[in-house]
N, C-alpha and C positions, 0 to 999 in steps of 0.2 A: 788846324793840325791836331788839336787835343781830341777831337772826335774820331780820328782815324785809329784803326787797330795798329798794334805793334808791327804786324807783317806789312801793312800798307806804309807805315812810317819807315820801316827798314828799306823797302823798295825805293821810296822817295829819297832816302839818305844815300843809297847807293848810286842814285842818279845825280847826286851832288847838291841836293836841296838842304841847305844849312838848317832851316827851321825844323825840318823833319828830324834831323840828327839831334838838335838841341832838345826837342820834345822827348825823344827816346831817352836821352841822358837824364833829363829832369824827371821823367817817369820812373826810372829804374836805378839811377846812380846812388842815391842814399841807401837803398835796400842792399845793393851790392857791397857798399862799403861797410854797412853794419854786419853783413854776413861774414865778410873777410875779417873784420875786426874781432868778431866773436871767436875766430880760430886763432888769429895772430896776436891780438892784443896790442897792435901797433897801428896808429893812424896812418903813418906814411906807407907802410906795407899794404894796408887795406886800400888806400887810394891807388896804389900801383896795381893791385889785383883787379879792382873795378875797371881801371883803364884798360888792362889786358883783356878783360871780358868783352869790352866794347870793340876793341881791335879785332878780336876773334869773330865777333858778330859781323863785322864788315867783310871779313875775308871769306867766311864760309857760311853756308846755309845751315840753320839749326835743324835738327832732325824732327823736332816736334811738329804736329799738324794743327795745333790750335792757333788762334789769332793772337793770343798773348804769349810774350816771350818771358814772362816772369819766372816760370819754373826752370826753363832752360838756363836763363842768366843766373838764377840763384844757385843752381847746381854747378855751373861753371865757376862761379865765385868761390863756392865751397871747395871744389876740387883744386882749384888753383891755390887757394889759401893753404890747404893741406900740404900741397907740394912745397909751397914757400916756407911753411913752418918746418918741414923736414929738412929743407935746405939750410935754414938758419939755426935751428935747434938752440934757441936762446930763451931766457926767461922773459916773460911778458911783464910790462909795467902796468898794464890795464888802465891806461889813462882813457877816460871816456871821450867819445867823439864830441866836438863842440856843439852846443845847442844853437839854433838859429837866434840871432839877435832879437831881444825883446820877447822871446817866447815864454819865459818864466821869470818870476821874481828872483832876485839874487839869492835869497835864503832857500827858496825851493830848488834853485839850480845847484846850490851846495849840497843839499840833501840828495838830489839826483846823482851827483857825481860820487858821493860817498856810497850810495847804494850800488851804483854801477861798478865801483871798485870792488866791493865785497862780493857782488854776484860774479864778477869776472874771475876773482880768485877762487870762488867755489866751483865755477864752471871748469876752471883749469884742473881741478882735482878729480873730476869725474872720469870714469873709465871711457875710453875712446868711443865704444858703441853708444853709450848714453849721450856723450857730448855731440856726436854726429846728429843724433835725433833732435836734441835741443836746438842746435844751430839751424838745421834745415826746417824744423817745424815752427819753432818760436821766433827765431831771429830772421830767417829768410821768408817765413810766412807761407811755406808750402803746406798743402793739406796732408792729412794722414796718408791718403792714397799716393800722392805725389812723392812724399818722403819715402814710403815703402818701395815705390818703383825705383827711385834713385839709389836706394841702398840695397835693392834686390832682397828684401825681406818682406814677410807678410805684414799687413796692416795691424794685426794684433800685436806683433812684436814691437812695432813702432809705439803703440799705446803703452805697452808694458815698460819699455825702456824710458819713455817719457815720464811715466808715473814714478819709476824708481829714481830717475834723475832729479825730479822735483823734490822727492822725499829726501834724497841725499843732500841737496842744496839747503833745504829747510833745516835739516839736522845740523849741518855744518854751521849755519848762521846761528842757530840756537847755542851750540857749543861755544861759539865766540862771544856769546852774550848779546847778540844782535837780534832785532826783530826781523822775522823772515819776510816782511813787506808783502804779505798775502800772496806769496808765490804759489 
């Protein structure tokens, strides 16, 4: 199943093949949760958004023509998370997503949590256009061209917003007396 394209896996999942569905979820689930979490700052809401993305994938055909569903799913997660954040309009606690067991030493995990907390707070302070680019490009992993297409802006604008967002985050971390972690 791992060697099949996303399109082939989706077709098999729609026929009721459980392994195909499990492979799609394993392939894209974490990325969807990270994307939604970057917008919402809530693990529970991020999990709900990821689940909704997969439900929508089952119900309707994605409009993209490539074999990979990564861009489609990332964009869906981002848009659903934006809608969810507008619905809830609450302050995010920016608790990081749990690391897989045994993936890092405990002291490294603590540093990662602290870094993620500060980065999340800095991300929250960005203007919406810059935050959108950061989430789609760096969190969801879309290319500059895919990000530009999803936001209906030129690729140069994506690069400019990304640059200014990173500079703003670095400056905010410096003002707080924190090392910018080579952002």
